[in-house]
N, C-alpha and C positions, 0 to 999 in steps of 0.2 A: 504493500500500500504506500510505501515511501515514494515509489515511482508515480503513483497517482497524485500525491501531493506536489511533486515536482512538475507534473503535467499541468495541474491547475495553476500553479504559481506562474508558469510561463504563459499559459493561455490568458490569464488575467492581466498580463502586461500588454496584451494586444487589445482585448475587449475591456477597456477600462471601466471600472465602476459597475459592472453587471455580472457579478459572480453567479447569480441564479441562472442567467441565460447560458453561461458556459457549462455549468453543472448539468442543465437539462440536455444540452447538445451531447455531452459525453454519455449521459444516461441513455439517450436515444440510440446512440451507436452500440453501446454494450448490450442493449435489449434487442438487438437485431431489427431495429425499426428504421423508419425514414423520417426526415425532419423537414417541416415547412416553415420558412421564416418569412413572415409577412410584415413589411415595413416600407417606408419611403426609401428612395435611392440614397446611397451615400452614408449610411449609418454603421457599416461594418459587416454586412452579411457575407460578402465575398471573402473578406479578410478572415472572418471566423472559419470559413470553410477551408481556406488554405492552411490556416494554423492547425486545425484538427488533423488534416492529412499529414502535415509535416511531423507533428508531435507523435502521432501514432505510427509513423513510418510506413504509410500505406500509399499505393499508387493513386494518383488524382487526375481527373480530367474534367473539363468544363464544356458545357454546351450553352451557347447564347440562344435562347428561344426567341424567335421572331415570327411574324405573321406568315412568312414564306418558307418556314422550316418544314421539312418532310420527315416522315418516320424513318426513311432510309438514312437520313443524316444523323440519326441517333443510334439505330441498330446496326447499320452497315448494309452492304449489298453484295450480290453475286456478280462477279465480273468474269469476262472471258479472257484467258491468257493466250495471246497469239503464239507464244513460243511453245507452250506445252499442249495447245489446242484443247484445253480443259477449262471448265468453269470452276471458280473457287470463291469462297466467301471472304470478303474483306471486312473485318470487324470495325464497327463504329466506336465512338467514345463511350458507349454503354459498357464496354468490356474493361472495367477498372474496379477498384475497391471503393473509392469515394467519387461519386459523380455529382458535380454542381450543375443543376438545371437552373440556369440564371434567368430570372424574369419569366418563369414558366407560364404565367397567364397572359403573356403576349403572343403565344402560339395558338393556333386553332385547336379545337377539341380533338381533331384527328391526330395531330402531332402529339398532343398531351397523352392521348391514349396509348401511344407507343411504349410508354413506361409501365402500363398497368400489369402486364404479365411479369415483367422483370421485377417489379417491386414486390409482388406477391409470391411468385414461385421461384425467384432467383434463377430464371432461365428464360430463353426466348425461342420462339418457333421460327425457323427459317426454311422455307421450301419443304415442309413436312418433317423436318427433323428438329430435335430439341438440342440447344446449345447452352450448357451451364455457364453461369456467370461466376465472378470471383467470390470467394468466401473470406472475409465478409464483403457484402455488397451494401453500400450505404448511400442513399440518395439524399442530398441536401438541395431542396428547391427553394428559390426565393420568389416572392410574389409581391407585386406592387399593389397598393390599394385599388380596389375595383373602380373607384370614382375617377382614377386617372385614365387618360385617353389611351386607346389602343389595347385595352385589356379584355380578356375573355374569362368568365368565371370558370373555376375548376368544377367538373361534374362531381356529384356526390360519390360515385364509385371510386374516383381518384382521391378525393379527400379522405375517404375511409382507409386508403392505403397508407396514409401518413400517421405514424404513431403519435407525433406531436406537432403542434403549431405554436411557435413562439414569436415574440416581437422584441427587438433590441431597444428601440426608442432613442431619443436624443441623449447624449452624455450630459452630466452635470457641468456647471461652469468650470469647476476645478479640473475635471478630467478632460474637458474640451481644451482647456489651456495647455495641459500636458501634451495633447495631440498637436496643437498649434506650434508648441515649442519643440516638438519631436523628441520628447523625453521618454516616450514609451519604447520598449525594446520590441524587436520583431520575433515572434515565435515561428515565423516562416523561414527564419534563418537558423543555422546551427544544427546540431545532431538531433535526431529523433529521440524521444524518451523510450519508446517501445519499438520492438521489431514486429513484423507481421505475425510471426509465430507466437510472440508474447501476447499480442492482441487477441489471437484466437483462443489462447488459454484463459485470458481475462474474461472473454465473452462466455466461455464454457463454465467459468466459476459462477456466473449468474444463475445457471440452472440448479446449482447446489443450495441456493438460498431457500430456507424452509418457509412454507406457507401452511398455516394451520387451517383446520376445517372451519373454525369460526371466522377466519379472515375471508375464506372463500364464500361463506354464507353472507358476510357483510357486502362483499363486492357483487354477488349475485342479486342481492336485494336492491342495490343501487341500479343495476342493469334493468331489473324488472320494473322499477319505478319509472325509468325513462320511457318505457314502452307502454305502461298501463296508467300513468297519472293523467294523461291527456294534455300535459304541458307542452309536449313536443309533437311535431308532425310525424316523425318516426323516431323510435327509440334507438339505443345503441345496439350495434350488431354483435354477434358472438366474436367476430374478429376484434372488435373494439375492446371487448372484455379480456380476451387473451393478451392483447397488446398492453392494455392498462396494467394487468397483473405482472407481465414480464418487465415493464418499466418500473413497477414498484419493487420488484426483486433487485433490479440494477441499482435503484436508488438506495435500497437498504444496504447493499454491498458497499457502495461508495461511502455510506455513513458508518461503516465498520460494524455492521450487524449481520448476524447469520440467519435472521428471520424477518419477515415482513410485518410491519405494524399498520394499523388503520390510518395513522398519520401519513404513511407513504402514499396510500390511496388518495387521501384528501389533498395533499400537497400537489399531486400530479393531475388532479381532476381538471383544472382550467386549461391544461396544456394537452391532455390526451383525449378529452371528451367533448369540449365545447365546439370545436370546429366540425364535429359530426352531427350537431344538434341544431334544429331550427324550431323556435317557439311557435306554437299554434296561434297565439294571440299577439305576436309581434314583440313580445318582451325580450330583453337582452338574455341570450342563452346562458351567459356566465351567472347572472343574477338568479335565473330560474334553477340552474344546477346547484348553486350554493344553497338555495332554499330546500331543495330535495335532500341534499347531504345533511343539512342541519336537522331535518325532520326524521332522519334514519338513525335508529339506535344501534349502538355497537354491543352485540351480545357477548 
């Protein structure tokens, strides 16, 4: 765990004054999830992605999503080799460990959907055959606010693939001054803290975190209430429950515990559940979910 401390120390020299966001990003990666960062341009979304890739020692690629982006620009395409007289598949940027899908909602739904199978099954279908992706495979997608011009809303099926949605926000005056004076160190420089093999072992450790029957009952009650309370158009899917629990296990591990507590579930709720919920009466989903959690007893 000393390496984790070192990782967070270096990560927090890049994303100044936002330790919660950096912790959530690491939790998301260790939980085998995918991360959606929704914010205005220029607040450090891309910088965070580069820093994570460097510190974990994982291969990194970036795709700039635009309105004319095609699925083959992400997955790759089959080309004909004139020398060998054979067709072969040329892999696209999808074949990496950490993929930054920058401004994902500036692409059309057709291009956005190119990520669906990859994010869920960690493989892609190319001309009738399945090609496995890297392990780990972690998508970090950035999204501009929908009120900005040239954006397309992400379909619900794609939002459900993201374990978490976070926002970085503006830095405080003090931290912005450090940025302006260039006093923050770059985690994108220097040696990685982990090797790819060590990252795989760290992710495997998450599975060993204990989850009690009572904790499962508590989470299952929350899931049922989102479906039965009438507060939301549709409740949380089984996938959402599985991802929420896995994130809680990763959070417990980072907190040096060997078992999940209800607080792990509560802390992660705004980031793992809200982006999947739409209130039936137009109320803010965060407020509605908090009311639901407060009304649920922990047995």
